C-alpha positions in Angstrom: 131.4 104.2 117.0 128.0 103.1 118.3 124.7 102.1 116.3 121.9 104.4 116.5 118.5 102.7 116.6 116.4 104.8 114.7 113.4 103.0 114.6 111.4 105.1 116.9 112.2 108.3 114.5 111.0 106.3 111.4 108.2 105.1 113.4 107.6 108.6 114.3 107.5 110.1 111.3 105.2 107.6 109.7 102.7 108.4 112.2 103.1 111.5 112.3 99.5 113.8 111.0 100.0 114.5 107.0 98.8 118.2 105.6 95.7 116.6 104.1 94.8 115.1 107.7 95.5 111.4 106.7 99.3 109.5 108.6 101.9 109.8 106.7 102.0 106.0 106.5 98.7 106.0 105.2 99.6 109.0 102.3 102.3 106.3 101.1 99.9 102.9 100.8 97.6 105.0 99.0 100.3 107.0 97.0 99.1 111.1 97.8 100.9 113.8 98.6 102.0 113.8 102.7 102.9 117.8 101.8 99.4 118.4 99.8 96.4 118.9 101.9 94.7 118.7 99.1 95.3 115.1 98.0 93.5 112.5 99.0 91.6 109.9 98.8 88.2 110.8 96.6 84.9 109.9 95.0 85.4 110.9 91.3 82.4 109.9 89.8 79.0 108.1 91.8 76.6 106.7 89.0 73.1 106.6 89.4 71.3 103.6 87.6 68.0 104.4 86.3 65.7 103.7 89.1 67.4 106.0 91.3 70.1 103.8 93.4 73.5 104.0 93.2 75.5 102.4 90.5 78.1 101.1 93.0 79.5 98.6 90.6 81.1 101.7 88.5 81.9 104.2 90.8 85.1 105.5 90.6 87.8 107.4 93.0 91.3 108.7 92.9 94.1 107.4 93.3 93.0 104.3 91.2 93.5 101.2 93.6 95.8 100.3 91.0 98.4 102.7 92.6 98.1 101.5 95.7 101.2 100.2 97.6 99.5 97.5 99.7 98.4 94.4 97.9 95.0 92.8 99.0 93.9 96.4 100.1 90.2 96.9 99.2 88.1 100.6 98.8 85.2 100.4 101.2 82.0 102.7 100.6 81.3 104.6 103.5 77.4 106.0 104.2 75.2 108.4 106.3 72.0 110.2 106.1 73.2 113.2 107.5 76.7 115.1 107.1 77.3 116.5 110.4 75.4 113.6 112.3 75.6 109.8 112.7 78.4 107.2 112.5 79.4 106.3 109.0 77.9 103.0 107.5 79.0 100.4 105.4 76.4 101.1 102.1 75.0 97.9 101.2 75.3 96.5 97.5 71.5 97.6 96.8 72.5 100.3 98.0 70.7 103.0 101.0 67.9 105.8 100.0 68.6 107.2 103.9 71.8 107.5 102.9 73.0 111.3 101.2 76.7 111.4 101.9 79.2 108.9 101.1 83.5 108.6 101.3 85.2 106.3 100.2 88.0 104.6 102.8 90.7 101.6 102.4 90.3 98.5 104.3 93.6 96.5 105.1 94.3 92.8 104.4 
């Protein structure tokens, strides 16, 4: 009986779009369920300093980085001025007063 090469099947399954909009392999990386449309990487606390600038050192998100399955992967905060227009930009260390909308992304090593 010949050996079946299932590499393509596994690759296609990993690259398939999950219910939450991520690719299945991305769900595995950050420990979210590919079958739950509401399970995604989310900012859970976005504290502000007394001067009104974002306290980026105390930003929290879920699932936490400690649950991610890729050593060396890091969170990256992105922002933009309008929700429905413009490219997402890296948020500078001191924040940017023109940015009013934010999201968190995973940067792979």
